[in-house]
Residue, then its C-alpha position, 0 to 999 in steps of 0.5 A: m051198718l048198725p041203726s045207730d050209725i044210720i041215725w048219727r049220719l042222718r043227724e049230721r046231715l040234718t044239722e048241716l042243712q039247718s046250719l046252711c038255712e041259718e047262714s043263708i038267711n043272714e046273707l039275704h036282705p030282710k025286706k027285699n027277700m022276705d019271701l025267700i027268707s020265710s021259705i028258708e025259715e020254714c025249711e029250717r023248722l022242718c029240719r028241727t022237727q026232723l032232728n027232734i024225731m031222730n033224737r027220740i029214736a036215738k034213745r032207743y038205739 
């Protein structure tokens, strides 16, 4: 497997996870589930950070 294939797979999975986080937030009650929403938002930010890292390394491969 080539490095570009691995990068592509990781980016796909991270994008899926980011979408799942966004969809999950939309399904929760803003006040009743505020702590859960906050945690999911943090996970979504981490996904964005990981995607940015993978996008930067993708330029090399």
